Backbone as CSV, one residue per row, in Angstrom:
resi,resn,N_x,N_y,N_z,CA_x,CA_y,CA_z,C_x,C_y,C_z
1,MET,109.286,113.160,118.076,110.689,112.773,117.895,111.214,113.369,116.590
2,THR,112.363,114.041,116.646,112.937,114.669,115.461,113.631,113.627,114.591
3,ALA,113.963,114.037,113.372,114.615,113.121,112.428,115.954,112.633,112.975
4,THR,116.671,113.495,113.681,117.977,113.090,114.222,117.831,112.130,115.399
5,GLN,116.679,112.147,116.046,116.444,111.263,117.195,115.867,109.912,116.796
6,ARG,115.245,109.851,115.635,114.602,108.593,115.238,115.649,107.527,114.926
7,PRO,115.426,106.281,115.368,116.361,105.200,115.045,116.282,104.843,113.565
8,LEU,117.338,104.214,113.062,117.419,103.859,111.652,117.289,102.348,111.482
9,ALA,116.450,101.944,110.545,116.286,100.539,110.195,116.553,100.361,108.700
10,MET,116.768,99.124,108.309,116.981,98.786,106.892,116.221,97.499,106.581
11,VAL,115.563,97.477,105.434,114.860,96.279,104.976,115.277,96.006,103.542
12,THR,115.772,94.824,103.262,116.074,94.444,101.882,114.890,93.665,101.302
13,GLY,114.747,93.744,99.990,113.577,93.137,99.355,112.306,93.842,99.781
14,ALA,112.345,95.182,99.784,111.307,95.963,100.455,110.235,96.523,99.532
15,SER,110.249,96.179,98.249,109.275,96.798,97.354,107.930,96.091,97.365
16,THR,107.893,94.811,97.739,106.646,94.045,97.750,106.662,93.044,98.904
17,GLY,105.523,92.402,99.106,105.441,91.239,99.981,105.823,91.501,101.427
18,ILE,106.490,90.521,102.031,106.867,90.608,103.446,107.801,91.783,103.685
19,GLY,108.741,92.019,102.767,109.677,93.127,102.938,108.984,94.473,102.987
20,TYR,108.027,94.677,102.103,107.246,95.922,102.105,106.514,96.082,103.428
21,GLN,105.920,95.006,103.901,105.169,95.067,105.149,106.084,95.247,106.358
22,LEU,107.286,94.681,106.307,108.254,94.935,107.374,108.643,96.412,107.413
23,ALA,108.875,96.990,106.236,109.188,98.422,106.181,108.042,99.236,106.770
24,LYS,106.825,98.858,106.475,105.654,99.551,107.029,105.638,99.455,108.548
25,GLN,105.997,98.286,109.093,106.053,98.126,110.537,107.102,99.046,111.158
26,PHE,108.277,99.077,110.574,109.336,99.940,111.102,108.918,101.410,111.060
27,LEU,108.409,101.845,109.926,108.024,103.246,109.775,106.898,103.622,110.732
28,SER,105.934,102.718,110.905,104.805,102.985,111.802,105.231,103.046,113.257
29,ASN,106.388,102.450,113.551,106.895,102.442,114.921,108.055,103.414,115.126
30,GLY,108.148,104.412,114.240,109.061,105.516,114.475,110.479,105.344,113.980
31,PHE,110.723,104.355,113.121,112.053,104.170,112.543,112.132,104.873,111.182
32,ASP,113.172,105.644,110.971,113.532,105.986,109.594,114.011,104.688,108.951
33,THR,113.585,104.439,107.725,113.792,103.100,107.162,114.348,103.148,105.754
34,VAL,115.502,102.506,105.574,116.086,102.334,104.245,115.401,101.142,103.591
35,MET,114.766,101.376,102.454,114.054,100.332,101.721,114.864,99.975,100.480
36,VAL,115.274,98.724,100.364,116.183,98.311,99.306,115.506,97.270,98.410
37,ALA,115.640,97.457,97.097,115.166,96.461,96.135,115.899,96.689,94.825
38,ASP,115.827,95.708,93.931,116.582,95.826,92.685,115.817,96.532,91.579
39,GLY,114.533,96.803,91.790,113.727,97.453,90.765,113.305,98.857,91.162
40,GLY,112.930,99.645,90.160,112.524,101.020,90.403,111.246,101.151,91.202
41,GLU,110.479,100.058,91.316,109.219,100.131,92.064,109.442,100.391,93.545
42,VAL,110.684,100.251,94.011,110.952,100.536,95.420,110.681,102.009,95.737
43,ARG,110.822,102.877,94.737,110.534,104.299,94.967,109.041,104.519,95.176
44,GLN,108.214,103.854,94.362,106.770,103.968,94.544,106.343,103.349,95.877
45,ALA,106.994,102.255,96.245,106.684,101.613,97.525,106.991,102.568,98.682
46,ALA,108.134,103.227,98.602,108.508,104.172,99.661,107.531,105.343,99.716
47,ASP,107.149,105.857,98.553,106.200,106.978,98.522,104.877,106.599,99.172
48,SER,104.450,105.347,98.982,103.167,104.919,99.536,103.197,104.796,101.052
49,LEU,104.386,104.803,101.643,104.518,104.640,103.091,104.931,105.929,103.803
50,ARG,104.956,107.024,103.091,105.322,108.289,103.730,104.189,108.751,104.653
51,GLY,104.578,109.411,105.727,103.600,109.941,106.656,103.214,108.999,107.778
52,LEU,103.897,107.858,107.892,103.547,106.887,108.929,104.244,107.165,110.260
53,GLY,105.256,107.972,110.241,106.007,108.276,111.456,107.485,108.461,111.161
54,GLY,108.097,107.427,110.574,109.475,107.536,110.141,109.556,107.971,108.684
55,THR,110.769,108.194,108.232,111.000,108.617,106.852,111.582,107.456,106.047
56,PRO,110.941,107.070,104.939,111.503,106.010,104.097,112.555,106.555,103.139
57,THR,113.622,105.788,102.962,114.662,106.137,101.990,114.803,104.973,101.017
58,PRO,114.329,105.118,99.783,114.423,104.014,98.830,115.799,103.945,98.179
59,LEU,116.306,102.735,98.016,117.569,102.504,97.323,117.368,101.386,96.310
60,GLN,117.628,101.684,95.052,117.550,100.657,94.015,118.942,100.062,93.821
61,ILE,119.145,98.879,94.361,120.440,98.202,94.300,120.207,96.724,94.014
62,ASP,120.938,96.184,93.054,120.872,94.752,92.775,121.828,94.037,93.721
63,LEU,121.277,93.458,94.778,122.115,92.821,95.784,122.694,91.501,95.306
64,ALA,122.168,90.949,94.219,122.740,89.723,93.659,124.035,90.004,92.913
65,ASP,124.250,91.256,92.545,125.517,91.658,91.936,126.601,91.683,93.022
66,LYS,127.792,91.270,92.678,128.850,91.153,93.686,129.193,92.481,94.354
67,HIS,128.911,93.584,93.670,129.196,94.892,94.254,128.012,95.445,95.046
68,GLY,126.856,94.803,94.936,125.642,95.328,95.547,125.713,95.517,97.055
69,PRO,126.119,94.495,97.822,126.176,94.676,99.274,127.119,95.801,99.712
70,GLY,128.251,95.969,99.002,129.164,97.054,99.322,128.562,98.411,99.020
71,THR,127.841,98.495,97.903,127.148,99.735,97.561,126.122,100.091,98.625
72,LEU,125.411,99.080,99.112,124.429,99.306,100.169,125.104,99.795,101.444
73,HIS,126.207,99.181,101.799,126.934,99.599,103.009,127.322,101.072,102.915
74,SER,127.854,101.464,101.778,128.271,102.858,101.600,127.079,103.808,101.705
75,ALA,125.951,103.413,101.112,124.769,104.269,101.126,124.205,104.425,102.531
76,VAL,124.180,103.349,103.293,123.670,103.415,104.667,124.628,104.230,105.540
77,SER,125.919,104.034,105.371,126.901,104.795,106.150,126.802,106.286,105.878
78,ALA,126.468,106.635,104.641,126.383,108.044,104.256,125.225,108.763,104.938
79,LEU,124.281,108.020,105.502,123.153,108.651,106.188,123.571,109.270,107.516
80,GLY,124.732,108.848,108.038,125.306,109.518,109.187,124.748,109.146,110.541
81,LYS,123.998,108.043,110.629,123.569,107.598,111.951,123.558,106.074,111.997
82,PRO,123.719,105.513,113.184,123.887,104.054,113.279,122.629,103.289,112.885
83,LEU,122.858,102.113,112.346,121.759,101.230,111.977,121.336,100.449,113.213
84,GLU,120.118,100.689,113.660,119.632,100.041,114.881,118.967,98.691,114.604
85,ALA,118.420,98.521,113.394,117.736,97.272,113.065,117.898,96.986,111.581
86,ALA,118.124,95.714,111.253,118.281,95.303,109.859,117.444,94.061,109.607
87,ALA,116.560,94.137,108.629,115.776,92.983,108.197,116.359,92.506,106.867
88,ILE,117.134,91.443,106.931,117.781,90.892,105.734,116.798,89.891,105.135
89,ASN,116.018,90.394,104.195,114.810,89.715,103.744,114.825,89.322,102.274
90,ALA,115.629,89.988,101.461,115.573,89.778,100.011,115.845,88.329,99.637
91,GLY,115.038,87.810,98.739,115.234,86.439,98.284,114.424,86.156,97.040
92,ILE,114.894,85.217,96.228,114.191,84.796,95.022,114.208,83.272,94.951
93,GLY,113.378,82.726,94.083,113.327,81.283,93.912,112.949,80.923,92.490
94,VAL,113.070,79.658,92.166,112.614,79.143,90.875,112.126,77.724,91.109
95,GLY,111.038,77.362,90.439,110.466,76.044,90.643,110.670,75.145,89.430
96,GLY,110.661,73.834,89.679,110.781,72.857,88.614,111.814,71.797,88.925
97,PRO,111.857,70.732,88.143,112.864,69.682,88.357,114.271,70.236,88.141
98,PHE,115.183,69.907,89.007,116.538,70.455,88.932,117.200,70.163,87.589
99,ILE,116.932,69.015,87.001,117.577,68.667,85.729,117.054,69.504,84.572
100,GLU,115.982,70.267,84.795,115.401,71.069,83.719,115.470,72.570,83.969
101,THR,115.680,72.991,85.197,115.696,74.417,85.491,116.974,75.069,84.965
102,ASP,116.910,76.398,84.851,118.009,77.159,84.269,119.119,77.395,85.284
103,LEU,120.345,77.010,84.933,121.471,77.138,85.859,121.735,78.590,86.219
104,ALA,121.645,79.495,85.254,121.921,80.905,85.539,120.953,81.456,86.583
105,GLN,119.685,81.069,86.477,118.701,81.501,87.475,119.044,80.959,88.857
106,GLU,119.479,79.715,88.894,119.781,79.096,90.193,121.038,79.691,90.820
107,LEU,122.011,80.026,90.013,123.201,80.691,90.554,122.861,82.086,91.077
108,ARG,121.896,82.724,90.434,121.456,84.036,90.929,120.734,83.883,92.273
109,ILE,119.988,82.793,92.457,119.377,82.517,93.751,120.462,82.447,94.824
110,ILE,121.525,81.725,94.533,122.628,81.599,95.496,123.280,82.954,95.742
111,ASP,123.473,83.732,94.669,124.095,85.053,94.814,123.290,85.950,95.754
112,LEU,121.956,85.913,95.631,121.127,86.795,96.449,120.819,86.187,97.813
113,ASN,120.287,84.969,97.814,119.808,84.371,99.065,120.935,83.988,100.016
114,VAL,122.090,83.640,99.454,123.201,83.173,100.296,124.326,84.210,100.345
115,SER,124.947,84.482,99.196,126.134,85.350,99.195,125.833,86.757,99.687
116,ALA,124.755,87.356,99.184,124.420,88.712,99.618,124.006,88.744,101.082
117,THR,123.294,87.713,101.532,122.913,87.636,102.941,124.147,87.643,103.835
118,VAL,125.152,86.860,103.465,126.388,86.807,104.251,127.121,88.151,104.197
119,ALA,127.232,88.713,103.006,127.980,89.961,102.856,127.328,91.104,103.634
120,ILE,126.008,91.186,103.585,125.305,92.246,104.321,125.406,92.004,105.824
121,ALA,125.186,90.759,106.222,125.258,90.436,107.655,126.642,90.712,108.220
122,LYS,127.673,90.562,107.407,129.046,90.785,107.890,129.220,92.213,108.395
123,TRP,128.863,93.197,107.560,129.085,94.574,108.014,128.031,95.020,109.022
124,VAL,126.806,94.516,108.879,125.771,94.867,109.847,126.150,94.356,111.242
125,ALA,126.508,93.071,111.333,126.834,92.480,112.640,128.089,93.101,113.235
126,ARG,129.093,93.362,112.398,130.319,93.986,112.915,130.041,95.363,113.496
127,ASP,129.272,96.167,112.758,128.984,97.520,113.223,128.164,97.490,114.510
128,MET,127.172,96.616,114.555,126.328,96.531,115.748,127.113,96.007,116.949
129,ALA,127.941,94.993,116.715,128.734,94.432,117.815,129.714,95.462,118.370
130,ALA,130.261,96.296,117.496,131.191,97.341,117.944,130.486,98.346,118.849
131,ARG,129.185,98.563,118.606,128.398,99.476,119.443,127.706,98.743,120.583
132,ASP,127.753,97.411,120.541,127.079,96.569,121.533,125.576,96.834,121.559
133,SER,125.019,97.054,120.368,123.591,97.362,120.284,123.094,97.129,118.863
134,GLY,121.923,96.505,118.739,121.327,96.342,117.427,120.445,95.114,117.353
135,ARG,119.643,95.041,116.283,118.725,93.939,116.073,118.812,93.498,114.614
136,ILE,118.927,92.183,114.404,119.004,91.628,113.048,117.877,90.615,112.881
137,LEU,117.135,90.749,111.803,116.082,89.800,111.448,116.420,89.158,110.116
138,PHE,116.497,87.829,110.091,116.675,87.087,108.844,115.334,86.481,108.449
139,THR,114.947,86.659,107.191,113.782,85.950,106.680,114.244,84.625,106.105
140,SER,113.993,83.565,106.850,114.248,82.217,106.373,112.945,81.713,105.740
141,SER,112.570,80.491,106.004,111.319,79.934,105.480,111.069,78.609,106.167
142,ILE,109.828,78.243,106.268,109.532,76.930,106.825,110.097,75.820,105.934
143,ILE,110.361,76.152,104.672,110.949,75.182,103.754,112.372,74.804,104.177
144,ALA,112.986,75.635,105.035,114.344,75.348,105.514,114.394,74.106,106.383
145,ARG,113.236,73.631,106.839,113.211,72.527,107.781,113.163,71.154,107.121
146,THR,113.082,71.112,105.801,112.995,69.826,105.118,113.506,69.982,103.693
147,PRO,114.042,68.919,103.061,114.414,69.025,101.644,113.219,69.440,100.795
148,ALA,113.477,70.121,99.704,112.406,70.736,98.912,112.466,70.290,97.458
149,PRO,111.952,69.110,97.123,111.908,68.704,95.723,111.169,69.736,94.875
150,PHE,111.670,69.980,93.690,111.131,70.948,92.731,111.403,72.398,93.139
151,GLN,112.075,72.592,94.255,112.648,73.892,94.610,113.980,73.629,95.297
152,ALA,114.780,72.782,94.701,115.979,72.269,95.377,116.938,73.378,95.786
153,ILE,117.189,74.336,94.916,118.166,75.378,95.216,117.587,76.406,96.176
154,TYR,116.354,76.791,95.958,115.722,77.733,96.888,115.653,77.140,98.294
155,GLY,115.199,75.899,98.396,115.101,75.263,99.705,116.450,75.172,100.396
156,ALA,117.475,74.804,99.642,118.819,74.713,100.221,119.315,76.089,100.655
157,SER,118.982,77.125,99.888,119.425,78.474,100.250,118.775,78.925,101.555
158,LYS,117.521,78.567,101.761,116.846,78.956,102.997,117.327,78.116,104.181
159,ALA,117.699,76.868,103.925,118.311,76.062,104.982,119.632,76.689,105.415
160,PHE,120.380,77.238,104.457,121.619,77.949,104.789,121.321,79.154,105.669
161,VAL,120.345,79.964,105.254,120.010,81.162,106.026,119.628,80.795,107.453
162,GLN,118.838,79.727,107.594,118.411,79.306,108.922,119.597,78.872,109.789
163,SER,120.461,78.047,109.234,121.628,77.576,109.982,122.574,78.731,110.306
164,PHE,122.813,79.582,109.332,123.700,80.728,109.517,123.162,81.669,110.589
165,GLY,121.880,81.980,110.519,121.295,82.891,111.493,121.340,82.347,112.907
166,GLN,121.076,81.053,113.061,121.119,80.449,114.392,122.548,80.447,114.941
167,ALA,123.514,80.194,114.072,124.909,80.227,114.516,125.319,81.638,114.940
168,LEU,124.916,82.628,114.148,125.255,84.012,114.480,124.589,84.433,115.785
169,ARG,123.370,84.003,115.994,122.674,84.322,117.249,123.460,83.784,118.444
170,ASN,123.974,82.578,118.299,124.761,81.998,119.385,126.044,82.778,119.615
171,GLU,126.706,83.163,118.539,127.962,83.898,118.665,127.771,85.259,119.339
172,LEU,126.600,85.859,119.135,126.356,87.210,119.648,125.534,87.215,120.933
173,LYS,125.314,86.046,121.521,124.392,85.954,122.656,124.844,86.759,123.865
174,ASP,126.134,87.014,124.001,126.629,87.766,125.155,126.870,89.236,124.827
175,THR,126.317,89.684,123.723,126.438,91.088,123.329,125.064,91.746,123.399
176,GLY,125.003,92.999,123.039,123.738,93.711,122.980,123.048,93.594,121.641
177,VAL,123.496,92.648,120.812,122.927,92.455,119.482,122.053,91.205,119.486
178,SER,120.818,91.330,119.073,119.918,90.182,118.990,119.758,89.747,117.540
179,VAL,119.568,88.451,117.348,119.350,87.883,116.018,118.060,87.067,116.067
180,THR,117.141,87.366,115.176,115.829,86.728,115.148,115.603,86.090,113.790
181,MET,115.028,84.892,113.790,114.723,84.182,112.551,113.221,84.201,112.308
182,LEU,112.821,84.606,111.121,111.421,84.568,110.706,111.248,83.425,109.715
183,LEU,110.370,82.484,110.031,110.138,81.316,109.174,108.714,81.345,108.647
184,PRO,108.442,82.091,107.586,107.081,82.135,107.072,106.700,80.820,106.396
185,GLY,105.423,80.494,106.466,104.873,79.468,105.603,104.495,80.113,104.275
186,PRO,103.725,79.427,103.436,103.290,80.031,102.168,102.551,81.339,102.431
187,THR,103.015,82.401,101.811,102.500,83.743,102.090,102.083,84.405,100.787
188,GLU,101.035,85.203,100.856,100.480,85.863,99.668,101.393,87.004,99.236
189,THR,102.324,86.706,98.342,103.277,87.682,97.807,103.490,87.373,96.323
190,PRO,104.205,88.237,95.594,104.507,87.943,94.189,105.495,86.792,93.995
191,PHE,106.031,86.227,95.077,107.068,85.204,94.972,106.653,84.038,94.090
192,PHE,105.454,83.516,94.285,105.052,82.299,93.584,104.940,82.525,92.078
193,GLY,104.492,83.700,91.683,104.441,84.005,90.263,105.818,84.144,89.656
194,LYS,106.708,84.846,90.337,108.071,85.041,89.831,108.841,83.718,89.769
195,ALA,108.540,82.798,90.698,109.249,81.520,90.749,108.628,80.469,89.841
196,GLY,107.546,80.807,89.148,106.885,79.852,88.263,106.170,78.742,89.016
197,LEU,105.580,79.088,90.171,104.969,78.079,91.031,103.458,78.239,91.168
198,LEU,102.851,79.049,90.311,101.414,79.259,90.435,100.607,78.015,90.079
199,ASP,101.190,77.095,89.300,100.456,75.888,88.915,100.697,74.728,89.874
200,THR,101.335,75.003,91.022,101.556,73.969,92.022,100.445,74.020,93.064
201,LYS,100.380,72.980,93.869,99.357,72.913,94.911,99.476,74.089,95.871
202,VAL,100.688,74.323,96.368,100.869,75.408,97.327,100.689,76.768,96.654
203,GLY,101.044,76.867,95.363,100.911,78.133,94.668,99.476,78.553,94.433
204,SER,98.577,77.592,94.360,97.182,77.891,94.045,96.283,77.915,95.278
205,GLU,96.796,77.509,96.425,95.966,77.456,97.623,96.023,78.763,98.413
206,GLU,95.134,78.879,99.377,95.100,80.055,100.228,96.391,80.150,101.046
207,LYS,96.871,81.368,101.189,98.161,81.574,101.866,98.017,82.563,103.012
208,ASP,99.065,82.663,103.808,99.081,83.612,104.914,99.163,85.048,104.387
209,ASP,98.691,85.968,105.196,98.712,87.382,104.850,100.079,87.984,105.156
210,ALA,100.686,88.642,104.171,102.040,89.182,104.343,102.110,90.202,105.470
211,ALA,101.057,90.976,105.654,101.058,91.978,106.716,101.107,91.324,108.093
212,GLN,100.368,90.232,108.262,100.370,89.530,109.548,101.721,88.868,109.805
213,VAL,102.319,88.277,108.761,103.640,87.658,108.907,104.669,88.709,109.315
214,ALA,104.633,89.861,108.652,105.588,90.926,108.961,105.390,91.462,110.376
215,GLU,104.142,91.607,110.787,103.873,92.075,112.144,104.429,91.101,113.177
216,GLN,104.245,89.814,112.900,104.769,88.785,113.793,106.299,88.866,113.867
217,GLY,106.924,89.017,112.699,108.381,89.123,112.664,108.884,90.359,113.381
218,PHE,108.207,91.478,113.184,108.634,92.724,113.829,108.533,92.615,115.345
219,LYS,107.422,92.068,115.832,107.245,91.933,117.283,108.319,91.023,117.881
220,ALA,108.621,89.937,117.186,109.668,89.038,117.683,111.021,89.723,117.673
221,LEU,111.290,90.490,116.623,112.558,91.225,116.547,112.703,92.184,117.712
222,MET,111.633,92.888,118.043,111.704,93.883,119.106,111.828,93.236,120.486
223,LYS,111.377,91.981,120.609,111.584,91.259,121.862,113.040,90.847,122.014
224,GLY,113.678,90.573,120.874,115.098,90.252,120.875,115.388,88.905,121.496
225,GLY,116.637,88.737,121.898,117.064,87.493,122.539,116.823,86.286,121.658
226,ARG,116.245,85.236,122.246,116.060,83.985,121.536,114.665,83.844,120.939
227,GLN,113.913,84.923,120.973,112.564,84.862,120.428,112.610,84.606,118.932
228,ARG,111.747,83.697,118.464,111.652,83.442,117.027,110.208,83.648,116.577
229,ALA,110.056,84.180,115.390,108.725,84.297,114.795,108.572,83.203,113.770
230,ARG,107.479,82.487,113.836,107.314,81.371,112.903,105.836,81.134,112.672
231,ARG,105.463,81.066,111.416,104.101,80.685,111.088,103.945,79.199,111.349
232,ILE,102.942,78.811,112.102,102.722,77.404,112.374,101.866,76.849,111.256
233,THR,102.474,76.136,110.365,101.776,75.643,109.187,102.393,74.348,108.723
234,GLU,101.627,73.583,108.001,102.128,72.320,107.467,103.167,72.607,106.391
235,ILE,104.240,71.844,106.375,105.250,72.008,105.341,104.625,71.626,104.011
236,PRO,104.593,72.532,103.028,103.827,72.281,101.819,104.532,71.368,100.844
237,HIS,103.728,70.703,100.017,104.257,69.964,98.882,104.429,70.949,97.740
238,LEU,105.627,71.079,97.226,105.930,72.138,96.268,105.984,71.663,94.832
239,GLY,105.765,70.380,94.622,105.818,69.858,93.267,104.575,70.169,92.483
240,PRO,104.576,69.846,91.197,103.414,70.108,90.365,102.247,69.230,90.762
241,ARG,101.033,69.635,90.365,99.845,68.866,90.691,99.911,67.469,90.085
242,ARG,100.453,67.381,88.894,100.616,66.088,88.255,102.090,65.723,88.224
243,GLU,102.343,64.448,88.340,103.733,64.017,88.389,104.442,64.375,87.093
244,HIS,105.616,64.973,87.243,106.386,65.396,86.087,106.956,64.168,85.368
245,PRO,106.996,64.179,84.004,107.535,63.033,83.260,108.923,62.619,83.700
246,ALA,109.783,63.609,84.049,111.140,63.267,84.482,111.113,62.442,85.753
247,ARG,110.132,62.735,86.611,110.044,61.978,87.849,109.573,60.554,87.579
248,ARG,108.634,60.410,86.628,108.175,59.071,86.273,109.303,58.253,85.691
249,ARG,110.128,58.888,84.821,111.250,58.168,84.226,112.238,57.745,85.289
250,ARG,112.506,58.666,86.235,113.475,58.368,87.273,113.001,57.195,88.132
251,ARG,111.714,57.192,88.470,111.195,56.118,89.298,111.223,54.789,88.567
252,SER,111.084,54.831,87.226,111.022,53.582,86.463,112.374,52.906,86.339
253,VAL,113.454,53.699,86.498,114.781,53.113,86.304,115.533,52.894,87.608
254,ARG,115.029,53.444,88.707,115.736,53.292,89.965,115.148,52.150,90.776
255,PRO,115.977,51.292,91.361,115.469,50.235,92.228,114.694,50.830,93.395
256,ALA,113.674,50.084,93.850,112.821,50.591,94.913,113.612,50.936,96.162
257,ALA,114.660,50.182,96.454,115.447,50.417,97.666,116.168,51.754,97.644
258,GLN,116.320,52.333,96.426,117.057,53.591,96.324,116.133,54.807,96.306
259,ARG,114.817,54.582,96.307,113.882,55.697,96.243,113.669,56.297,97.626
260,THR,113.627,57.614,97.677,113.367,58.302,98.931,112.195,59.232,98.729
261,ARG,111.250,59.172,99.638,110.099,60.068,99.574,110.106,60.959,100.815
262,PHE,109.739,62.184,100.627,109.685,63.133,101.734,108.225,63.410,102.056
263,CYS,107.834,63.130,103.291,106.462,63.403,103.712,106.320,64.869,104.097
264,ARG,105.085,65.363,104.050,104.841,66.737,104.458,105.082,66.879,105.951
């Protein structure tokens, strides 16, 4: 298959973890693949995947910046061929009690996990719907299924992605565009270190393999329709191994009737 005949895919958050492995799946299956990340390491990631079948195109774009999704749209359009598949995967998190975590970091989580997801999905879905053809994969998380103490903003952002993706799937059900949700459990990626969660129970325990999660997501995406890829795993406890002092103080001043506990 020549370069002009190969379909085009895009993966955001593609320099490491699940995103990197998703890009590997696309390239190994004959897709030219746009690999997007905010750091320069995306170029090294793309170089490591050359020769698999498709051609990787690395783009260093900060999607949390308000201009980032538009810059990405322009760059993909400039390639001159339609986007057949999009894995909207980029996401960040931060761990800790909400009353102590940094507001700027949490607003950046919303900018990337929520705002950028919507902005990218807007032009991707419109373009695909106009052609009546395409596949969209959202990386949600199993954390989207329950409130997430000590990851309140990250958990809420993934609940948004899950709800948004399911709604979009319904809206596009009578078109040639499929929408697939990937709900990974704890996966071996740099996420836990970047989010400051290595000292938590889930951060220190054995996790799923990113390559297997990505393969599962890719296969579900290619099946299309209502197929969902989901790691079957227990919803993890994301708090610290020892009870945080703020939590002890809160429990000491709140009446028992007002306390709510979330089971795994």
